[in-house]
N, C-alpha and C positions, 0 to 999 in steps of 0.2 A: 559600439563596435561594428565595424562593417562585416557583412555576411560573406564568407567564402562560397556561399550558395546562391549569391545574387544572380538573377537571371532565369532561375528555375521557379516558374510560378507554381505555387502549392496552396492548397487550402486544406483545412481539416474538417472534421465533421463531429458534432456533438453526438454522443453515442447513446442509444436508448435501449433499455432492457426489453423493449417491446419490438425490436427490430424482427424483420423478416430473414432467417438466415437460409443459406443454402442447405441442401441435405448433407448429412455428414458423409466425409469420404469413405470409400470402401475400406473394410477391415484390412489392416496391413499386418504382415508377418512381423514377429519380434525382431527379426534381423533387419527388415526394411525400416521400421520405425527406430531402431537403435542407430542406423546409419544416418538418420536425419537429425539426431539430437546435436545441438550446438551447446557444448558443455565447457564451463571454465573459460580459460585463454584459448578459445575456439580457433582464433585467427591472429594474425601479428598485427601491430598497430597500422602498419602501412597497407595490409590487406583490408583492414577496417575502413580506411579512408577511401580506398578504392571501390569498397561496397557501397558506401554512403553515396559516392558519386554515380555510381551505377544505378542505385535506387532513384537518385534524382532525375535520372535520364528517362524514368518510366512516366512521369507526369510532367506537363507543362502548363496545366490550367486547373481551375478549381475542380471542375468535373472529373478530371483525371485523378486528382488527388482523393477525392471522396471515394471513387471506385478503389484505390489502393488502400485506403483506410478502412473501408468496409471489409476488403479481403484480409487485411492484418488482424482485424477484429475476429472474423471468421476463423482464421487460422488458429488464434489463441484458443477459441472455443472448441473448435474441432478437435485440435490437438489435445485439448485437456478433456476430451470426451463429455463435454458440456453443451453439445449442440445436437438436438435442441436442448434448452434448459430443462433441468428436472422439475418435477411438480414440487411445489413449495408446501411443506408441512406447517402447522401452527407452531409459533415460536415457544410457546408455553414457558415464558420467562420466569426465572427464580432470582430474587433480588432479596438480600438480607445483610445484616451485620452493619448497619450504618454508623460511621464514625464521623464527627465534625471537628474541623480544624479551623484554623485563621483563614477565612474566606473561601473555604471549600469543604466539601464532604467526600467521603469514600465509601462505596458499597461493594459487595461482592455479587456477581452477576453470572448466570448461566442461561442459555436458551438452546433450543434444539435446531440444529441446521438440517438435520434429517431426523426421522423418528428413532429416538434412542441415542443420538448422537449429540452430545453437548458441547458447545463452545463455552469457554469459561475465561473470565476476566474480572476487571474492576472498573466501576462507573465513578467518574469524578464529576462532582456538580458544584456550581457556584452556590454559595450560601445567601447571596443577595440577588433580589429580583425573582420574577414570577415566570419569565419566559414568554414566548418560546425562545429558547437560546440557540445559537449556533452549535454545531458539534464537530468533534474531531475524533476520528478513528486512529488508534495508535498500534499497529503491529510492530512486533519486535524482531530483532535479528538473531543470528545463531551465536548468541553469547550463553555458553553452557557450563561456565565455571560456577559451582555451588554458591560462591561468594558474589557472583556478578551474572545473574541468570534471568533470561527471559524478561517478562513483564515486571518482575521483581527489582530489577537493577535500580540503584538509586538515581542514574540519570533519567531513567524512564519515569520514575515516581515524580522527580522534580519537574519534567516537562508537562506530565498530564496535571500535577496539581497547579502549576502556573498557568496553563491554559484555562483551567477552571477558575481560578482566580481573576483571570482576564474577562470571564463571562462565557465560557463554553462548556458544554457537557462532552465529557472525554470518556471514550471506551478504550481501555488497553486489554488486548485479549492474546490468549496463548495460541502460539504456533501448534500444529498438530505434533504431539509427542512431547510437549513441554508443560510444565505447571501441573494442573489437574490432570491433563491427559496422561502425563507420566506416571502420577500416582495410580492411575487406573490400569497401567500396563502398556499403554500406547507407545510406540517408539516413532522418532522423526526419520524414518527410512522406507524404502519401497517407491518403486517408479511413480505411483499414482498419487503421492502425497500432494503434488502440485494441484491435482484435480480437487481433492477435498479442501485443501487450504484457500484456494481461490473461491470455492462454493461458500465456505465459511464467512469470508470477507464480503461476498454479495449478501448473505443473510444477516451479517453485522449491520449493514445499511439498513436492511429490512428492519432489524431491531430498533435502530436509532429513529427511523421514520415512523415506527409505531408509537412512539411516545409523544404524548401531547406537549411535553415541555421542550420538544427539539423543532427547530425551523428546518423543515425538510429541504428547503432551498439553499440552506447554508452549511453544507457537510464539507469538511476536509479530510484528507488523509495524509499522514506523514510517519515515516519510520526510515531506519538506517540499515544498511547492509541487506540482509534478507527481508527485513521490513520495509526497505526501499523497493525492492523487487514487488513486494505485494502492493506497494502504494501504487506504482506505475501500471501494474498489471490490472488491478481492480479499476483504477481511473479510465483505462482503455476501454473496458467493457461495461462500464456503469456511469451513465451520464448524471446520475445523482450526486457523484462526487463533484462539487463546485470548484474546489481548489486542492491541488496536489503539491506535495513538498517530498520528493524522494532524496534521500541523504545518502551520500557516498555509495552510490550505485549504478547510476545511468553511464554506461560505458559502450563504445562502439565496437571494442574488441573483446571485452569479457562478458559472458553470458550468465554468470552465476555458476557456483560449483556444487550446489546442492541439488538433490532430486526435487526439492520444493520449487526450484527456479528453473531447472533445465532437464528434468527427468522425464519430460513429455514433449512431443515434437510440435511445440507452440511457436517456434521460431522458423522452422523449415519443414516442408512436406513436399510432395510431388506437385503441389498447385500453388505454394507460395513460399516466400523467402523474406524475412525482415531481421531486425535487430532490435535491442533494447532502446536504442535511440529512436526509432520510428514509433515503437510502442509508447515511449513517454511522450512523443509529439502528438499523439492521438488525444491528448488533453486539450489541445488548442480549440477554441480561444479561451478555454477556462484558465485563470491565473495559475502558474506553476513556478516554483522556486527549485532551482538545481543546487544542492550543496555539494561540494566536491574538495579534494584535497591533493597533496602532491605526493602522497606515499602509497597510493594504491592505484587500482585501474582507472579512477576518475581524474588522473593527473592531466589529461589532455582536454578537459572540459572547456577551457577559454578558446581553445583554437580548433576543436573538432565537434564535439557533441552539442555545445551550446549555439554555435553559428547555424548549424543544420536545423536545430529545432526552433531557433529564432526566426528562421526565414518562413517556417510554416505559419508562425504567429503573423508575420508581416502580411500575409495574403488576407488576413481578417482585419487589417489595421490595428492590430492588437498587440504589436510588438512591446508595449508598455506593461503587458500582463505577464510576460515570461522574464524571470531574472535569474542570475546565478551569483553564488557567493564561492569563491575559490581561496582555499587557505593552503598555499603551497608548502608550508613548513609543519603541516600537520598530518596526522594519520587517520586511520579507519575507525571512527567512533561517531557519537553524537553528543560530544562534550559541550561545554558551556559556549565556547566561541561559535559553535555551529547552531546551538539553541537560540542565542540572541537574535540573529537575523530572522529566524523563524518566526520568534514571538512577533516581530514587527511586521513581517509580511502578513501573517494571519490576522493581526490586529487590522491591518489595511484592508484586506479582502474579505474578511468575515464580520467586520464591524465590531471588533472586540476592543476593549479598553486597556491601554498599558498603565493608566493612571494607579489602579489597585495594586500593581506589582511593582512600582518603583519607588526608591528611596529618596531621601531629601536631595540627593545629588542627581537624581534622574537615571539611576542606574537600576537594572532589573534585580529585584530581591529574590532569590531562590532559598535564602537561608531560613525563611519562614516555613518552608515545606517539612513536614515530619515525615521521615523515612521510616516506613513501617516494617516490621519484620515479615519474612515470608510466610509463616503459618497464619499470620492475621489476614493475608490476602488470598488464601486459597478459599475456593467457593465451597468444596465439599470436604467435610471433616466429621468428627464423631458428633457433633451437634447438628450438622446439616449434612446427612449421608447422601451418596449419589442415589438418583431415583431408581426404583426398581426395574424400570423399563430401559435403562442405560445399556447400550451394546458394548461388547469388548472389543479389542483389536482384531481378534480372529474371526469376527462375524462377518458374514456378507452385507455390505452396507446397503440400505433399502433405498437405491437410487430411484427406482420406479415403483415406489410404494403406491 
């Protein structure tokens, strides 16, 4: 596909958590900050195209793109009040209740992202091999129906287990206010949910890299909808993510409608302006797969978002590392037709094996995955109570402990 952005020389930057960031912007009034939020359908599709063209005019060589990419990254961190990064507390991981199935196991896991603040989820591991294995982070989206909920969703369990059967360690973790968080009284609301959620994702990478059975150089992230937002935001600020697969979320005109996506001024401030397309492009030259459909805000991916991002990759001579799959007749989900190309992409770029998940006809077999009941997947319960030091939703979070 020819890029409509041909002629604009761009380059991207591998992001490091050890960067030197500028001092945080001066404190803003609530009114100023609110006026800089880019929420939901913030602009029309035509305005989005014009914005991308305007962004492209701000750089014409690799050095200028690096400066822009650095400012985009700083804009995210400063807007999220994570610049400078908080001090990191010990993770103090809790792992229990291992269950073994065909080709994979499942355990319930929690760790502290801040003192007394517990990130909860499930760890899926291969039952063959000794590692170190590649790893896949799986944030979930805003699926809130009790029968189709968060990390417990059947499609989430299917992809996590299948990744594990392919040879990856997989961590599926709760959004703030979902799952175990909800059981402790936390809710998924409040302007600064974005801050805690991005920090939790950074600490989830810390957890994976702390494990001796994980290959720290082969970590991927993939999620759909709000999980897609978490995927490209995390990739933009943490270069330990080697492969990014945001599903049904990268859009030039839609900025996410939840406070965990657009509740803080990470897209726009007095000193920067960007969109989710550029934030996703910050992954370059690391491999990235965009998955889109025809019935939501990703409907223009083949003509708008993908060409812009691909041009960034071309500056590295890495156009072969960014791909897209567009399903024009489908809607907003992470269904089987979207999972299949993701399995192949991660197999290619993480060194996973499809052989263990294929049937006699070469088709991906997900029927072997056991869909566990929600109660079995919770980390904290009567037998495994929340730690005594756990803080509640009304506590002042210990960011500067």
